[in-house]
C-alpha positions as CSV (number, residue, x, y, z in Angstrom):
1,M,-27.2,-117.4,-32.4
2,F,-28.2,-118.8,-35.5
3,A,-26.3,-117.6,-39.2
4,V,-26.1,-118.0,-43.0
5,Y,-22.3,-119.2,-43.2
6,A,-20.2,-120.7,-45.6
7,Q,-18.7,-124.1,-44.2
8,H,-15.7,-124.7,-46.8
9,P,-14.5,-123.5,-49.7
10,S,-15.9,-124.9,-53.4
11,S,-15.2,-122.9,-56.3
12,D,-17.2,-125.6,-57.9
13,D,-20.3,-126.0,-56.5
14,P,-20.6,-122.0,-53.8
15,L,-24.1,-123.2,-53.3
16,G,-22.9,-126.4,-51.8
17,A,-21.2,-124.6,-49.0
18,L,-24.2,-122.3,-47.9
19,R,-25.4,-123.5,-44.9
20,F,-27.8,-121.8,-41.9
21,G,-27.7,-123.3,-38.0
22,E,-26.3,-122.3,-35.3
23,R,-23.0,-120.4,-34.3
24,P,-21.0,-118.9,-31.7
25,A,-22.3,-116.1,-30.0
26,A,-21.7,-112.3,-30.9
27,T,-19.4,-110.4,-28.1
28,A,-17.4,-107.9,-28.0
29,P,-13.9,-108.3,-27.8
30,D,-12.9,-105.3,-26.0
31,D,-15.2,-101.6,-24.9
32,T,-14.2,-100.8,-28.4
33,W,-16.3,-102.4,-29.8
34,T,-20.0,-103.1,-29.5
35,V,-22.5,-106.2,-31.0
36,V,-25.2,-105.0,-32.5
37,T,-29.1,-106.8,-33.0
38,V,-29.3,-106.9,-37.4
39,K,-32.4,-106.5,-38.3
40,A,-32.1,-106.6,-42.0
41,A,-28.7,-107.2,-44.1
42,G,-27.7,-106.9,-47.6
43,L,-26.4,-110.1,-50.3
44,N,-23.2,-109.5,-52.3
45,H,-21.0,-110.7,-54.7
46,H,-18.4,-111.0,-52.0
47,D,-20.4,-113.0,-50.6
48,L,-20.4,-115.3,-53.5
49,W,-16.8,-115.4,-53.4
50,T,-15.7,-116.1,-50.0
51,L,-18.3,-119.2,-50.7
52,R,-15.8,-120.1,-53.8
53,G,-12.9,-119.5,-51.4
54,A,-11.8,-116.6,-53.0
55,G,-9.7,-114.1,-51.5
56,L,-10.1,-116.2,-47.3
57,P,-8.0,-118.3,-46.4
58,A,-8.9,-122.2,-45.8
59,D,-8.6,-122.0,-42.3
60,R,-10.7,-119.6,-42.2
61,Y,-13.8,-121.8,-42.5
62,P,-16.3,-122.0,-41.0
63,M,-17.2,-118.1,-41.8
64,T,-20.5,-115.9,-41.0
65,L,-20.8,-114.5,-44.0
66,G,-21.9,-110.9,-44.7
67,G,-20.2,-107.6,-45.1
68,E,-24.0,-105.1,-44.5
69,A,-26.6,-104.6,-42.4
70,S,-29.1,-102.6,-40.6
71,G,-30.0,-103.2,-36.8
72,T,-29.5,-101.5,-33.0
73,D,-27.0,-101.4,-31.3
74,E,-27.0,-102.2,-27.3
75,E,-27.9,-98.7,-26.0
76,G,-31.4,-99.2,-28.5
77,N,-30.1,-97.4,-31.5
78,E,-30.7,-97.8,-35.0
79,V,-27.5,-98.0,-36.7
80,I,-26.2,-98.9,-40.3
81,V,-23.3,-101.0,-40.2
82,G,-19.8,-100.3,-42.0
83,A,-18.4,-102.8,-44.0
84,V,-14.6,-101.9,-43.5
85,I,-12.8,-102.3,-40.2
86,A,-9.7,-100.8,-39.8
87,A,-8.1,-98.4,-36.9
88,P,-10.6,-94.6,-36.1
89,R,-7.9,-92.4,-37.5
90,W,-8.1,-94.7,-40.7
91,S,-9.4,-93.2,-44.0
92,H,-8.8,-93.8,-47.5
93,E,-7.2,-90.3,-48.2
94,P,-4.2,-89.9,-49.2
95,V,-3.2,-93.4,-46.7
96,R,-5.1,-96.2,-46.8
97,D,-4.7,-98.5,-43.5
98,P,-2.6,-101.7,-44.2
99,A,-4.1,-103.6,-41.5
100,H,-8.0,-103.0,-42.9
101,T,-10.5,-106.2,-43.4
102,L,-13.8,-106.5,-44.2
103,L,-16.4,-108.2,-42.1
104,S,-16.7,-112.0,-42.7
105,E,-13.1,-111.5,-43.5
106,G,-11.7,-110.8,-40.7
107,A,-14.5,-111.1,-38.3
108,P,-17.5,-112.8,-38.5
109,G,-20.2,-111.2,-40.6
110,T,-23.8,-109.5,-40.7
111,F,-25.9,-113.0,-41.7
112,A,-26.6,-113.9,-38.1
113,E,-29.0,-112.6,-35.2
114,R,-25.9,-110.2,-34.1
115,V,-22.7,-108.9,-35.2
116,A,-19.9,-108.1,-33.5
117,V,-18.1,-104.3,-35.0
118,P,-16.2,-101.2,-34.0
119,R,-18.5,-99.0,-32.3
120,H,-16.2,-96.2,-34.7
121,V,-17.6,-98.0,-37.8
122,L,-21.4,-97.7,-37.2
123,A,-23.3,-94.6,-38.7
124,V,-26.6,-93.0,-37.3
125,K,-29.4,-94.7,-39.4
126,P,-31.9,-92.1,-41.9
127,P,-35.6,-92.3,-39.9
128,E,-36.5,-92.2,-43.6
129,F,-35.2,-95.3,-43.9
130,T,-36.3,-98.6,-43.7
131,H,-34.2,-101.5,-42.4
132,A,-33.8,-103.3,-44.9
133,E,-33.0,-100.1,-47.3
134,A,-30.3,-99.3,-44.8
135,A,-28.9,-102.5,-44.6
136,C,-28.2,-102.0,-48.6
137,V,-26.7,-98.8,-48.3
138,T,-22.7,-99.6,-47.2
139,G,-21.7,-102.1,-49.8
140,T,-23.2,-100.8,-53.3
141,W,-24.0,-97.9,-53.0
142,L,-20.7,-96.2,-50.6
143,T,-18.9,-97.5,-52.9
144,A,-20.9,-95.9,-55.7
145,Y,-20.9,-92.5,-54.5
146,R,-16.8,-92.9,-53.8
147,M,-16.8,-93.6,-57.6
148,L,-18.5,-90.8,-58.8
149,F,-17.9,-88.1,-55.8
150,T,-14.2,-88.7,-54.8
151,K,-12.5,-90.3,-58.0
152,S,-14.6,-89.8,-61.3
153,G,-13.5,-85.7,-61.7
154,L,-17.1,-85.3,-63.0
155,T,-18.8,-82.5,-63.0
156,P,-22.4,-81.5,-63.2
157,G,-22.9,-81.8,-67.1
158,D,-20.6,-84.7,-68.3
159,T,-21.2,-88.1,-69.3
160,V,-20.8,-91.6,-67.7
161,L,-21.1,-95.2,-68.6
162,I,-21.8,-97.5,-66.6
163,Q,-20.9,-100.8,-67.2
164,G,-23.1,-103.1,-66.3
165,A,-26.6,-102.8,-65.7
166,G,-29.2,-104.5,-63.5
167,G,-26.1,-105.2,-60.4
168,G,-25.9,-103.4,-56.9
169,V,-23.6,-100.8,-57.3
170,S,-24.2,-100.4,-60.9
171,T,-27.6,-99.5,-60.1
172,A,-26.6,-97.1,-57.7
173,L,-24.5,-95.6,-59.8
174,A,-27.2,-94.8,-62.5
175,R,-29.4,-93.3,-59.3
176,L,-27.3,-91.4,-57.9
177,A,-25.6,-89.9,-60.8
178,R,-28.9,-88.7,-62.8
179,A,-29.6,-87.0,-58.9
180,A,-26.2,-85.0,-59.2
181,G,-26.8,-84.1,-63.1
182,F,-24.8,-86.1,-65.0
183,R,-25.5,-87.2,-67.9
184,V,-25.9,-91.0,-67.2
185,W,-25.2,-94.0,-69.7
186,V,-25.3,-97.6,-69.3
187,T,-24.6,-101.2,-71.2
188,S,-25.7,-104.5,-70.5
189,R,-26.3,-107.4,-72.6
190,S,-30.1,-108.5,-71.5
191,A,-32.7,-105.7,-73.1
192,E,-34.8,-106.3,-69.9
193,K,-32.4,-104.4,-67.9
194,R,-31.7,-102.0,-70.0
195,V,-35.1,-101.0,-69.9
196,A,-35.4,-101.2,-66.0
197,A,-31.7,-99.3,-66.0
198,E,-33.5,-96.3,-68.0
199,L,-36.8,-96.8,-65.9
200,L,-34.5,-96.0,-63.1
201,G,-32.9,-92.9,-64.7
202,A,-30.6,-93.7,-67.3
203,H,-30.4,-91.3,-69.9
204,A,-28.9,-93.9,-72.6
205,A,-29.1,-97.7,-72.5
206,F,-26.8,-99.9,-75.4
207,P,-26.2,-103.9,-75.5
208,C,-22.0,-104.1,-74.6
209,G,-19.6,-104.2,-76.6
210,R,-21.7,-101.6,-79.4
211,P,-19.9,-98.2,-80.7
212,L,-21.4,-95.3,-78.7
213,P,-22.7,-92.0,-79.9
214,E,-19.8,-90.6,-78.6
215,P,-17.4,-90.9,-76.1
216,V,-18.0,-90.3,-72.1
217,D,-15.9,-88.5,-69.7
218,A,-16.0,-91.3,-67.4
219,V,-16.3,-94.8,-67.5
220,M,-17.8,-96.9,-63.8
221,E,-15.7,-100.4,-64.5
222,S,-17.0,-103.0,-62.1
223,V,-17.8,-106.8,-64.8
224,G,-13.6,-106.6,-65.6
225,R,-12.7,-108.8,-68.4
226,A,-15.8,-108.4,-70.3
227,T,-15.9,-105.0,-71.1
228,W,-12.7,-103.3,-70.5
229,S,-12.1,-103.4,-74.0
230,H,-15.6,-101.5,-74.4
231,S,-14.6,-99.4,-71.7
232,L,-11.2,-98.0,-72.6
233,R,-12.8,-97.3,-76.5
234,S,-15.6,-95.7,-75.1
235,V,-13.6,-92.8,-72.8
236,R,-12.4,-90.0,-74.5
237,P,-8.7,-88.8,-74.2
238,G,-7.6,-87.7,-70.4
239,G,-11.0,-88.9,-70.0
240,T,-10.7,-91.2,-66.8
241,V,-11.4,-95.3,-66.3
242,V,-12.7,-95.8,-62.1
243,V,-12.6,-99.7,-61.2
244,T,-13.7,-101.2,-58.3
245,G,-14.4,-105.1,-59.5
246,A,-14.2,-107.6,-61.3
247,T,-17.0,-109.8,-61.5
248,T,-16.3,-111.9,-64.9
249,G,-12.5,-111.9,-64.6
250,A,-9.8,-109.4,-63.4
251,D,-7.2,-110.3,-66.3
252,P,-8.1,-108.3,-69.4
253,I,-5.9,-107.4,-72.0
254,A,-4.4,-104.5,-70.7
255,H,-4.2,-102.5,-74.0
256,L,-1.6,-99.7,-72.3
257,N,-1.2,-97.8,-76.5
258,R,-4.3,-96.9,-75.9
259,I,-4.3,-96.0,-72.3
260,F,-0.9,-94.2,-72.9
261,W,-1.5,-93.1,-76.0
262,N,-5.2,-91.4,-75.1
263,E,-3.8,-90.2,-71.5
264,L,-6.6,-91.9,-69.8
265,K,-6.0,-92.3,-66.3
266,I,-6.9,-95.3,-64.2
267,V,-8.6,-95.3,-61.3
268,G,-9.4,-97.7,-58.2
269,S,-11.6,-97.1,-55.6
270,T,-13.0,-99.7,-52.5
271,S,-15.7,-99.1,-50.7
272,G,-16.1,-95.9,-48.8
273,T,-14.6,-94.2,-45.5
274,L,-17.6,-93.3,-42.9
275,D,-17.6,-89.8,-43.5
276,E,-18.7,-90.7,-47.1
277,L,-21.3,-92.6,-45.4
278,R,-22.4,-90.0,-43.7
279,R,-22.7,-87.4,-47.0
280,L,-23.8,-90.6,-48.8
281,L,-27.0,-90.9,-46.6
282,A,-27.6,-87.3,-46.4
283,F,-27.5,-87.0,-50.1
284,M,-30.3,-89.7,-50.6
285,T,-32.3,-88.4,-47.7
286,E,-32.2,-84.7,-49.8
287,H,-33.2,-86.0,-53.4
288,G,-35.5,-88.7,-52.1
289,L,-33.0,-91.9,-53.0
290,R,-33.8,-95.0,-51.5
291,P,-31.2,-98.8,-52.8
292,D,-32.9,-100.1,-55.1
293,I,-34.4,-103.8,-53.2
294,A,-35.6,-107.3,-55.7
295,D,-36.4,-108.5,-53.0
296,E,-36.7,-109.0,-49.3
297,L,-36.2,-112.4,-48.3
298,P,-36.3,-114.2,-44.6
299,F,-32.6,-115.6,-43.5
300,T,-33.8,-118.9,-43.5
301,D,-34.7,-118.2,-47.4
302,A,-31.0,-117.1,-48.2
303,R,-30.1,-120.3,-50.4
304,E,-33.5,-118.1,-52.8
305,G,-31.1,-115.5,-52.6
306,F,-27.7,-116.9,-53.4
307,G,-29.3,-118.8,-56.2
308,R,-30.6,-115.1,-57.9
309,L,-27.8,-113.8,-57.5
310,L,-25.4,-116.7,-59.0
311,D,-27.6,-116.6,-62.1
312,G,-27.2,-112.8,-62.3
313,D,-31.4,-112.5,-61.7
314,V,-31.1,-109.5,-59.9
315,V,-31.5,-105.8,-60.5
316,G,-30.7,-103.8,-57.3
317,K,-30.5,-105.7,-54.7
318,I,-31.6,-108.8,-52.0
319,A,-32.2,-108.0,-48.3
320,F,-32.2,-110.8,-46.0
321,H,-34.3,-110.1,-42.8
322,W,-35.0,-112.0,-39.2
């Protein structure tokens, strides 16, 4: 079957490791797994990290990329593929399965004609969603949902700061936060992305690093080194910084004195549970929310999509389709 895959790790030239071609057919290892025919799949920064060699041992290459998808199962049902592969009993709360993995890490990913997944990671695709929209939910919107509604401690009327407007997670955060009744502030280096964020629902947008009019109740942090100091300066005493990524680097100055003096809560958040995914889909359906898709490209043009993500030339998500 045809697939988009990383031939080898390449930190200096990630696109040089990208391939489109024949890969072994997807097969279910036992009856607890099934094979999904992929209709569409969403592109994430994780796919770029895999091309760079981050988080994946060299002996696992070549590796089919992709961590989220929408398609049809072997019974013809339209389904959404959950990104996290773990035991059926697993939940992020209160104990995380130490054996969990992601598609395109422990098993081939979703950038293929078909993908094998455990049956228990599938959710029913709402009929209101196109396959491209459904394929862009688990990698970003589910992450955003968990950050806002499970981890942040925010209540309607609170102010939330979202660092790095324009990316998939930050865009989903802004849309969900506005629908939930939060006051939504965002930051971006790009004036164009700040305007786009306000059009998508943010109440105000600020250049990165600029002092805010007042402290916020919580910060949603996925940028890392470039915004970490600003995040800690921006949150009120006793407030929360929810961390789900570090696209500009994972080793910023800690500023421990600010953390303990202001009794800040630093909370990690990763992906989401299947129950959270179902609640997210219900919330999106009720509020008429859909993923913001920057472009839909055929898998044969995947290099273009990867190049745009690498250059930062994306507001929302890029979806691939067959």
